[in-house]
Wavefront OBJ file of the C-alpha trace (Angstrom):
o trace
v 95.174 78.598 5.925
v 94.619 82.388 5.649
v 90.887 82.873 4.654
v 91.877 86.705 3.487
v 94.489 89.263 1.583
v 95.271 90.700 4.547
v 95.767 87.136 7.202
v 98.053 86.186 3.900
v 100.066 88.348 3.953
v 100.173 89.414 7.909
v 103.401 89.395 9.862
v 104.658 89.224 13.056
v 108.070 90.413 14.512
v 110.419 87.967 15.685
v 113.865 89.974 16.524
v 114.835 93.472 15.613
v 114.202 94.343 12.321
v 112.948 90.844 11.575
v 109.542 89.671 10.440
v 107.727 86.558 10.024
v 104.772 85.847 8.236
v 101.954 84.184 9.836
v 100.683 81.953 7.459
v 102.842 80.053 4.608
v 102.475 81.325 1.036
v 100.022 79.797 -0.905
v 100.247 78.175 -4.693
v 98.531 79.622 -7.924
v 99.048 78.612 -11.378
v 101.864 76.075 -10.567
v 100.501 72.463 -9.587
v 104.727 72.032 -7.413
v 104.760 73.226 -3.774
v 106.446 76.475 -5.057
v 104.609 79.688 -3.907
v 102.523 82.059 -5.593
v 105.019 85.173 -5.708
v 102.431 87.588 -4.891
v 102.247 86.474 -1.461
v 106.123 86.909 -0.649
v 105.659 90.519 -2.766
v 103.156 91.127 -0.224
v 104.023 89.940 2.844
v 107.702 92.200 2.458
v 105.283 95.133 1.417
v 103.874 94.453 4.855
v 107.304 94.332 6.603
v 108.763 97.554 4.578
v 105.771 99.617 6.485
v 107.657 99.036 9.552
v 108.210 101.858 11.321
v 107.574 104.047 8.302
v 106.109 107.826 9.395
v 102.567 108.123 8.348
v 103.440 111.173 6.773
v 105.092 109.107 4.228
v 102.926 106.994 0.885
v 104.217 103.816 -0.989
v 105.296 104.881 -4.428
v 108.364 102.222 -5.169
v 108.592 99.045 -4.882
v 111.568 97.467 -7.089
v 113.330 94.147 -6.672
v 114.184 90.490 -7.990
v 113.229 87.158 -7.278
v 116.469 84.957 -6.099
v 114.809 81.719 -6.485
v 110.959 79.936 -5.580
v 109.644 79.871 -2.372
v 108.232 77.168 -1.009
v 104.452 76.519 0.031
v 105.395 74.496 3.499
v 107.422 76.956 5.744
v 106.710 80.807 6.629
v 108.419 83.345 5.200
v 111.590 85.772 7.188
v 111.974 89.518 6.281
v 114.643 91.549 7.444
v 114.067 95.231 7.036
v 117.277 97.430 6.331
v 116.508 101.187 6.776
v 118.804 102.769 4.435
v 116.741 106.468 4.370
v 114.705 108.684 6.233
v 114.086 112.131 5.477
v 111.414 114.509 5.620
v 110.363 113.912 2.109
v 111.622 109.874 1.638
v 111.652 106.863 3.540
v 113.621 104.203 1.787
v 113.634 100.324 3.096
v 115.510 97.579 1.856
v 113.987 94.333 2.488
v 115.318 90.595 2.167
v 112.643 87.582 2.105
v 114.087 84.460 3.132
v 112.656 80.870 3.992
v 113.980 77.687 5.831
v 114.194 74.928 2.744
v 115.867 71.831 2.407
v 119.728 71.732 2.164
v 120.088 69.779 -1.505
v 122.236 66.729 -0.895
v 123.853 64.173 -3.696
v 121.780 61.236 -5.203
v 121.714 58.782 -2.535
v 123.597 60.475 0.341
v 120.257 60.930 1.523
v 120.199 59.294 5.818
v 117.548 58.153 7.289
v 117.479 61.291 10.247
v 115.416 64.127 9.742
v 115.814 66.753 6.638
v 118.451 69.319 7.122
v 117.272 72.979 6.907
v 118.742 76.233 5.816
v 117.630 79.703 5.207
v 117.581 80.650 1.418
v 116.813 84.246 -0.176
v 113.512 84.452 -2.376
v 113.252 88.121 -2.642
v 115.162 91.202 -1.989
v 113.321 94.233 -2.686
v 113.726 98.196 -2.071
v 110.608 100.291 -1.170
v 110.672 103.919 -1.278
v 108.201 105.999 0.072
v 107.071 109.604 -0.355
v 105.773 112.315 1.700
v 102.527 113.335 -0.756
v 103.215 116.581 -2.230
v 99.879 118.378 -3.968
v 100.583 118.180 -7.338
v 100.101 120.711 -10.120
v 97.235 120.985 -12.563
v 99.458 120.532 -15.362
v 101.756 117.555 -14.291
v 98.432 115.310 -13.591
v 97.841 113.428 -16.424
v 97.094 109.753 -16.923
v 97.287 107.066 -20.046
v 94.287 105.496 -20.812
v 93.669 101.290 -21.140
v 94.909 100.297 -24.559
v 90.849 99.568 -25.572
v 88.029 100.339 -24.528
v 86.278 97.854 -21.397
v 82.817 97.637 -20.318
v 82.344 98.967 -16.688
v 82.581 96.261 -14.162
v 78.855 96.506 -13.801
v 78.714 95.149 -16.844
v 80.864 92.709 -16.883
v 80.219 88.686 -15.487
v 82.541 86.865 -12.623
v 81.758 84.075 -15.439
v 84.529 84.537 -18.313
v 82.770 84.926 -21.890
v 84.251 81.664 -23.321
v 82.443 79.454 -20.388
v 78.864 80.928 -21.668
v 79.369 78.970 -24.666
v 79.169 75.165 -25.272
v 82.265 73.395 -24.161
v 83.657 69.422 -25.049
v 84.204 67.219 -22.239
v 87.952 67.808 -22.487
v 87.157 71.111 -22.281
v 85.370 70.927 -19.054
v 87.571 68.690 -17.229
v 90.355 71.885 -18.065
v 87.851 73.883 -16.543
v 87.579 72.223 -13.151
v 90.901 71.388 -12.698
v 92.162 75.655 -13.586
v 89.697 76.212 -11.237
v 91.952 74.294 -8.215
v 94.948 75.979 -9.999
v 93.419 79.779 -9.455
v 91.774 78.373 -5.997
v 93.819 81.151 -4.128
v 92.702 84.373 -5.871
v 89.617 83.147 -5.640
v 89.512 83.057 -2.147
v 90.937 86.542 -2.199
v 89.508 88.707 -4.899
v 86.575 88.956 -6.505
v 87.120 89.328 -10.105
v 85.318 90.168 -13.436
v 87.111 89.125 -16.398
v 86.462 91.260 -19.404
v 84.951 89.661 -22.371
v 87.039 92.210 -24.543
v 90.659 90.530 -23.219
v 92.092 87.536 -24.392
v 91.941 85.602 -20.912
v 88.229 85.797 -20.704
v 88.458 84.364 -24.171
v 90.735 81.442 -23.792
v 91.123 81.278 -20.004
v 94.182 82.405 -20.094
v 95.398 80.057 -22.575
v 93.981 77.015 -21.252
v 91.265 76.481 -24.231
v 94.159 76.851 -26.593
v 92.213 75.743 -29.358
v 89.322 78.657 -28.571
v 89.794 81.735 -31.394
v 90.030 85.366 -29.899
v 88.956 88.701 -31.136
v 92.837 89.818 -30.989
v 94.147 86.904 -32.743
v 94.576 89.281 -36.226
v 97.023 91.488 -34.218
v 100.762 91.204 -32.969
v 101.164 89.742 -29.767
v 102.376 93.050 -28.182
v 99.490 94.630 -29.297
v 96.851 91.644 -27.656
v 95.696 92.874 -23.831
v 93.447 90.724 -20.796
v 92.195 92.452 -18.517
v 89.739 92.310 -15.346
v 87.942 94.045 -13.238
v 89.445 93.691 -9.558
v 88.265 94.119 -6.026
v 89.087 92.914 -2.538
v 86.247 90.697 -0.579
v 85.307 91.048 2.827
v 86.622 91.878 5.426
v 87.811 95.954 4.048
v 91.179 96.443 3.907
v 92.141 98.808 6.653
v 95.432 100.532 7.151
v 97.985 101.717 3.898
v 99.992 98.937 4.988
v 96.911 96.611 4.128
v 95.923 98.130 0.777
v 99.819 98.472 -0.830
v 100.070 94.705 0.453
v 96.918 93.717 -1.463
v 97.907 95.783 -4.338
v 101.470 94.016 -5.116
v 99.344 90.261 -4.457
v 97.611 91.404 -7.521
v 99.052 92.979 -9.666
v 102.218 90.390 -10.025
v 99.417 87.818 -11.012
v 99.584 85.916 -14.475
v 102.413 88.024 -16.125
v 105.560 85.521 -16.059
v 102.914 83.694 -18.252
v 101.241 86.190 -19.622
v 102.723 85.662 -23.506
v 101.781 81.971 -23.369
v 98.033 83.098 -22.658
v 98.400 86.124 -25.153
v 99.273 83.423 -27.829
v 97.347 80.240 -27.154
v 100.123 78.886 -25.027
v 100.345 77.581 -21.508
v 103.312 76.389 -18.967
v 103.515 72.670 -20.938
v 104.754 74.671 -24.134
v 107.296 75.562 -22.323
v 110.620 74.217 -20.308
v 111.425 77.349 -18.253
v 108.450 80.077 -16.962
v 109.238 81.761 -14.192
v 109.114 85.483 -12.523
v 113.001 87.302 -12.512
v 112.365 90.941 -11.228
v 109.477 93.192 -10.700
v 109.303 97.357 -10.748
v 105.589 98.499 -8.889
v 105.003 102.049 -9.151
v 101.839 103.104 -6.901
v 100.549 107.159 -8.160
v 97.903 107.002 -5.801
v 98.979 108.065 -2.226
v 95.439 106.495 -0.573
v 94.554 103.037 -3.065
v 91.238 102.199 -1.708
v 90.877 98.213 -3.580
v 87.724 97.725 -1.589
v 86.730 99.155 -4.328
v 86.669 97.925 -8.300
v 89.809 98.350 -10.106
v 90.511 97.458 -13.633
v 94.180 95.427 -14.444
v 95.144 95.921 -17.995
v 97.963 93.457 -18.710
v 99.757 93.125 -22.111
v 103.639 91.979 -23.439
v 106.160 94.200 -24.435
v 109.093 92.429 -25.664
v 110.654 88.804 -25.725
v 114.418 87.537 -26.446
v 117.269 85.606 -24.834
v 115.672 83.591 -22.975
v 113.493 86.105 -21.296
v 109.740 88.731 -21.563
v 109.053 91.906 -20.367
v 105.286 92.396 -19.712
v 103.538 94.753 -17.666
v 100.478 94.835 -15.826
v 98.287 98.022 -15.285
v 95.445 99.278 -12.713
v 93.140 102.098 -12.723
v 90.352 103.258 -10.422
v 87.006 103.348 -11.340
v 85.585 105.277 -9.024
v 88.054 108.483 -8.990
v 87.598 111.710 -9.233
v 88.442 111.663 -13.295
v 87.765 108.923 -15.703
v 89.195 105.554 -14.784
v 92.771 107.699 -12.675
v 95.184 105.861 -12.712
v 96.579 104.112 -9.602
v 99.602 101.697 -10.184
v 101.803 99.790 -12.709
v 104.333 96.855 -12.597
v 106.639 95.943 -14.915
v 107.433 91.882 -14.772
v 110.937 90.035 -16.111
v 110.120 86.534 -16.189
v 112.695 83.976 -17.392
v 111.255 81.838 -20.746
v 113.160 78.945 -22.347
v 111.611 77.492 -25.606
v 110.854 73.401 -25.536
v 108.873 70.947 -23.669
v 109.214 70.360 -20.158
v 110.317 66.670 -19.704
v 110.097 64.603 -17.177
v 109.196 65.359 -13.327
v 108.532 68.915 -14.633
v 106.068 67.962 -17.163
v 104.029 65.491 -14.701
v 104.226 68.228 -12.103
v 102.806 70.962 -14.513
v 100.500 68.152 -16.646
v 96.961 68.866 -14.324
v 95.063 69.063 -17.723
l 1 2 3 4 5 6 7 8 9 10 11 12 13 14 15 16 17 18 19 20 21 22 23 24 25 26 27 28 29 30 31 32 33 34 35 36 37 38 39 40 41 42 43 44 45 46 47 48 49 50 51 52 53 54 55 56 57 58 59 60 61 62 63 64 65 66 67 68 69 70 71 72 73 74 75 76 77 78 79 80 81 82 83 84 85 86 87 88 89 90 91 92 93 94 95 96 97 98 99 100 101 102 103 104 105 106 107 108 109 110 111 112 113 114 115 116 117 118 119 120 121 122 123 124 125 126 127 128 129 130 131 132 133 134 135 136 137 138 139 140 141 142 143 144 145 146 147 148 149 150 151 152 153 154 155 156 157 158 159 160 161 162 163 164 165 166 167 168 169 170 171 172 173 174 175 176 177 178 179 180 181 182 183 184 185 186 187 188 189 190 191 192 193 194 195 196 197 198 199 200 201 202 203 204 205 206 207 208 209 210 211 212 213 214 215 216 217 218 219 220 221 222 223 224 225 226 227 228 229 230 231 232 233 234 235 236 237 238 239 240 241 242 243 244 245 246 247 248 249 250 251 252 253 254 255 256 257 258 259 260 261 262 263 264 265 266 267 268 269 270 271 272 273 274 275 276 277 278 279 280 281 282 283 284 285 286 287 288 289 290 291 292 293 294 295 296 297 298 299 300 301 302 303 304 305 306 307 308 309 310 311 312 313 314 315 316 317 318 319 320 321 322 323 324 325 326 327 328 329 330 331 332 333 334 335 336 337 338 339 340 341 342 343 344 345
């Protein structure tokens, strides 16, 4: 089991252009042995960095999830070099994993389980040689609403400072197990101004929030985040850690902003992502503000956004990165084994 983000996203070379994760991906926000997508994205980001000139900095990760990864096997990345010029480097990364071959009912024998490599993710990573920005072309949008500084926020969500019923307390205890991966790697201070801190990401669905009167697309959740020890050392470590964190909580964000949770839908899974870094040398060892909001939903999909600012930038809260995320979302309560697997509360 990995003890920090650097270990969780670490890779080893197993052949020309091929790399394997040193640890199995971890689970977060899911009761089944399905890996958190940020683990896959972080490993793919580390692989994309191999062979890239040190003068080039990651600015774009665009890709698709082709299927869930399991927590029982390591990830294998194949890196293809698409472009290497003075100004740009482009890599295509295919992430695969050994998974059981699906058989028809009653056809499984008593022998060992047969496995095959299945694609979990495919992404394009682009790197750009750093260029001086003209003053009039350097700007940054502010967060959607004011949030108190990290020093003024608590690691305990504000909703937990109130009196909880026995049922609510049981939900809190079980949620800690589900989100233990983030707790192990990242120091988090939920912003009391955001929805997530007021209803525990939607798990305490009966709890009112200060944003209930707003349209769904105007509601936000936010957290102050920074890497736990040891410090992230290399640019690849930094980028992988940001990718790991920015992916978090976006697939079920529309539910949590509207007093819902995974038990309320029959499908909720990540489809694609587009992550852009504006800061060539991010430092996730320092506090960063992450704000999450949903943009649109329809046709069985939702589209949400996560943005991140550096609290200690040269100007007030420099914009560091943005991720846009599409997820599959189907209404209707899950049935059978799906509901049994999700129903931890």
